[in-house]
N, C-alpha and C positions, 0 to 999 in steps of 0.2 A: 207627368204623362206616364201611363202604364207602358212598359216596354218588355220585349223578349230579347235579351242580349242587347245588341245595338239597334234594334228595330222596334218601332212603335207598334201598338196593337193594330192600327190601321194598315201598316205595311205587312204585318203577318197575315192579316185577312186578305190583302191584295195577293200575297204569295199563295195562299190557300186557293183562291179563285183561279189563279193562273194555272195551277196544276189539277184543278177539279175537272171532271168530265172524262171523255174518252181520249186515250192516247194509243197510237198505233205505230207499228213498224212501217217505215217509209221505204227504205232501201238499204242495201249493203254494198260496200265498195272494197274490192280487193286490189285495186290499182288506181292510179291517178286518172286514167282514162274513164273509169267507171264511177268516179265521184258524181253525185247528183248535182244538177244545176241548183245554185243557191236560191232558196225561197224563204225569206225571213232571216232572223238572227239566229246564229248557232252558238250553243254552249256545249263545250266538249269536256269529257271526263277522262283523265289520264291517270295512270298509276301502275305500280308493279303488278305482275301476274298474281291473281288471287287476293288483291287488296280489297275487293268488294265493290267494284264499279257497277256491275249489273244489279247487285242487291240495293245499292244506293239509288239507282235510277228507278227501280221498282218501288222503293219507299217514297221517293219524291212524287211519283205519279199515282201512288195508291193502288198499283197493279202488282199482283203476285208474280206474274210470269211474263211481263212485257219484255224485259231483257232476260236472256237466258243466263242462268247462273250455273256454275260448275265448280267442283272441288279440284278439277284438273287444271293446273296453271297453263296458260296459253291457249285455252279453248277458243276464246274470241280472236279470230285471225283476220277480221275485216273491220272497217269502220262501219258501225251500225247507226242508222239515222232513225229517230223517232219524232213524231209530230202529234200535236193535239189541236185544240180549237183556236189557239192563238197563233201568232207568227213566230213563236219560239220553236226551235228544233234542237233536240238533245242528241249528242253524238257520243257513242260508246267507243272509245279507242282501244285497239289491241293492247293487252298488258305487255309491259317491257320487263326486262330481267329474265329470270328462269322461265322457260316454257317447254312443254313436252312436244316439240316439233323439230324438224330438221333445221340445221343452221342456215341453210339457204332460204328456207321459208321465213325464219326469224329476221334475216337480213332484209328480205323483201318487204315485210310489213313495217319494219323499223324505218325503211326508206319512205314508205307510204305515209307514215305518221309525220315524219319530218317535212315532207312535201306539203301535206295538208296544213300543218301548223304555220309554215312559212308563207303560204300563198293563198289562204282562204280569206277573202275580203269580208265574208259574212260572219266570220268567227268573232264573237264579242268577248268571250273569256274562256280560258281553260282552267278547270278546277283540277288541281293535282292532288290525288288522294294518297294519303300515307296511313299505313296501319299504325294506330296509336301505340301498339305494344312495341314497335320497333323504331319509329321515328324516321329520320332521313337516312337513306342509304346511298351508296355511290351511283346506282342506277337512277335514283331520283335527281341527284345533282346534275347528271348528264342532260336530262330533259329540261331541267330548270335553266341550264346553260343555253339550250336551244331556244327556249321561250324568251329568255332575256335578249339574246342576239337578234331575234326576229321581232322584238318589241311587241309581243303578244301579251295582252292583259291576262294575268294568272293569279290564282289564289290557292292556298293550301286548305284542304278538308281532311281532317283526321277521321278515320273510320274505326269501327269496332271498339269505341270508347267505353262500352259497358263492361269490357274485360279488364279494365283498370280500376283501381280505387280512386277516390276523389283526389287524394294527395298525389298519386302517381300521374293522374291525368293532368293536374295543374302543373306538375314539374315537366311533363312532356310538352305541353302547350308552350310553356315559357322557353324551353330549349329550342323548339322549332321556330318560334317567333323571333328569338334572338338570331338564329341562323338566317332567317328570311330578311331581316333588317339589313343584311349585307348585300342584298340583291335589290337595287333601286327599281327595277321593272316590276317587281312582285307587289301585289296588293298587300297592304300592311297587316290586315287582320287575317285570322284563320277561324274556321268553324269546326267544332268538335261534334261528331255525329255517331249514332248507332242505328243501323238499319233494323236491327232486331227489336230495340226498345222504342225507336222513334225519336230518341233524344237528338236535338239539333236540326231535325228535318224542317220544322217551321221556320227556323232562322235561315237555313239554306234556301228554302223557297222564297222567303222575303228578300234575300240578297239577289236572287236571280230576277225577281220581279222589279226590284229597284234598278238593276242593270238594264233591263228591257225598257223601262220607262226613260232612263237617262239616254239611251241610244236611239229612242224613237224620234 
């Protein structure tokens, strides 16, 4: 059977169809009270500030400016919800770690992220994004701890993989995979991507399509 990574050609096509067509902004939530009523299954993207969450969402949906991108860490300060023609909802979480905002604001949205991760029944999986150049950092360990304690399905996605050589990328993948094997609640595989070149995007789409099918 022809495959792309761990996915068959049919699964890759399923993922392409899932993300084809129009995707639109649904809502933004800056507090637990303003979280939208769940409508379908949600897949959330978490990561350190400036790791490339918005760029990845744009690459997945084939839209250049669906999710706002910025070179300023901490620009996204709300949970942003996007929807398409399917029952899938994408959620862009505020970046953690360094952010150009007041400490009180950072504490507020960190609490919002924790509340969302622990109490959202519609949340099917969290993709934790890591900059491939840097790997796991203490701030990543903290959110992985939160996800593990809350028993939320989560998986690692490496971003900006085009900025490493093939050897460096293989070494980074091996190191991150070894660290994640110590976390029983984490999904065992990881997906290496580049929003700039499109590398890994078909595999990530296929993974999300498979998840949606399994949860239906």
